C-alpha positions as CSV (number, residue, x, y, z in Angstrom):
1,M,-24.4,9.5,41.9
2,S,-26.6,6.6,41.4
3,T,-24.8,2.8,40.2
4,D,-26.8,-0.7,40.5
5,H,-23.3,-1.8,41.6
6,P,-22.7,-1.3,45.6
7,T,-18.8,0.2,45.6
8,R,-17.2,1.1,48.2
9,E,-18.1,4.7,48.2
10,T,-21.5,3.4,48.7
11,G,-20.1,1.2,51.4
12,G,-20.4,-1.9,49.1
13,P,-19.5,-5.3,50.1
14,P,-15.5,-5.5,50.1
15,A,-13.6,-6.2,46.8
16,V,-13.0,-10.0,46.9
17,A,-9.4,-11.3,46.5
18,G,-9.1,-12.2,42.7
19,A,-12.0,-10.4,41.3
20,G,-10.0,-9.1,38.9
21,R,-8.4,-11.9,38.0
22,Q,-9.4,-14.0,34.9
23,P,-9.2,-17.6,34.1
24,C,-6.5,-19.3,33.3
25,G,-7.8,-20.8,30.1
26,T,-8.7,-17.1,28.6
27,V,-5.0,-15.8,29.8
28,V,-4.3,-18.8,27.8
29,R,-6.3,-18.1,25.1
30,R,-5.3,-14.2,24.5
31,L,-1.4,-15.8,24.4
32,A,-2.5,-17.8,22.0
33,R,-4.3,-15.2,20.6
34,R,-1.2,-12.7,20.6
35,L,1.9,-14.8,19.8
36,R,-0.4,-16.5,16.3
37,F,-0.8,-12.7,15.4
38,L,3.0,-12.5,15.9
39,A,4.0,-14.8,14.8
40,G,1.9,-13.6,11.2
41,I,3.5,-10.5,11.1
42,T,6.7,-11.8,10.9
43,V,6.1,-14.9,8.7
44,A,3.6,-13.3,6.3
45,P,6.7,-11.1,4.5
46,L,8.6,-13.4,4.3
47,L,5.7,-16.0,2.3
48,L,5.0,-13.3,0.4
49,C,8.5,-12.3,-1.1
50,L,9.1,-16.1,-1.9
51,P,7.6,-15.8,-5.1
52,G,9.6,-12.8,-6.0
53,L,13.0,-13.8,-4.2
54,V,12.2,-16.9,-7.6
55,S,11.9,-14.8,-10.5
56,V,14.6,-12.4,-9.3
57,L,17.5,-15.4,-9.2
58,S,16.0,-17.6,-12.0
59,P,18.8,-16.6,-14.0
60,Q,21.2,-18.3,-11.7
61,I,19.1,-20.8,-10.6
62,H,19.3,-22.2,-14.4
63,D,22.9,-21.6,-15.2
64,S,23.9,-23.8,-12.2
65,F,20.8,-26.1,-13.0
66,Y,21.9,-26.5,-17.3
67,A,25.5,-25.4,-17.0
68,D,26.0,-28.7,-19.2
69,Q,23.3,-27.9,-21.7
70,L,24.1,-24.3,-22.2
71,L,27.3,-24.8,-22.3
72,V,30.0,-25.6,-25.2
73,A,32.9,-26.9,-24.7
74,G,34.7,-26.4,-28.0
75,V,33.2,-24.7,-31.0
76,G,36.5,-25.5,-33.6
77,A,39.4,-23.3,-35.6
78,E,36.9,-21.7,-38.0
79,R,33.5,-20.3,-37.6
80,R,30.7,-22.1,-40.1
81,P,28.0,-19.7,-41.7
82,L,24.3,-20.0,-40.8
83,A,23.1,-21.7,-43.9
84,E,25.9,-24.5,-43.4
85,Q,24.9,-24.9,-39.8
86,V,21.0,-25.3,-40.8
87,T,22.3,-27.9,-43.5
88,T,24.0,-30.4,-41.5
89,A,21.3,-30.2,-38.8
90,L,18.6,-31.2,-40.2
91,A,21.1,-34.1,-42.7
92,A,21.5,-35.0,-39.1
93,H,18.1,-35.5,-38.3
94,P,15.8,-36.0,-41.1
95,K,12.6,-35.7,-39.3
96,A,13.3,-31.9,-38.7
97,E,11.3,-29.1,-39.7
98,L,13.0,-26.1,-39.6
99,A,10.4,-23.5,-37.8
100,H,12.4,-19.9,-38.5
101,A,16.3,-19.2,-38.7
102,G,18.3,-16.5,-38.2
């Protein structure tokens, strides 16, 4: 078996201590690349699920933010028909236009 590099079996020079070691910069680069990969695997799913969580929780978010605008404290003793409510609203706001009712 012929090789270009001498080995122990062929009587080449003895192995130099630390010859299999890599320089410190290479080790740090590999470690940084591995940490970045692992961070990406753990953080990416969280970032991808945030829009879904916001859309799922949006009714609860809107209810908590706009509760004072969505709920009426007192209605009165009796119900009024829709036509009467529209007439009263248009009288209170004369520049308003009725787009659709009912």
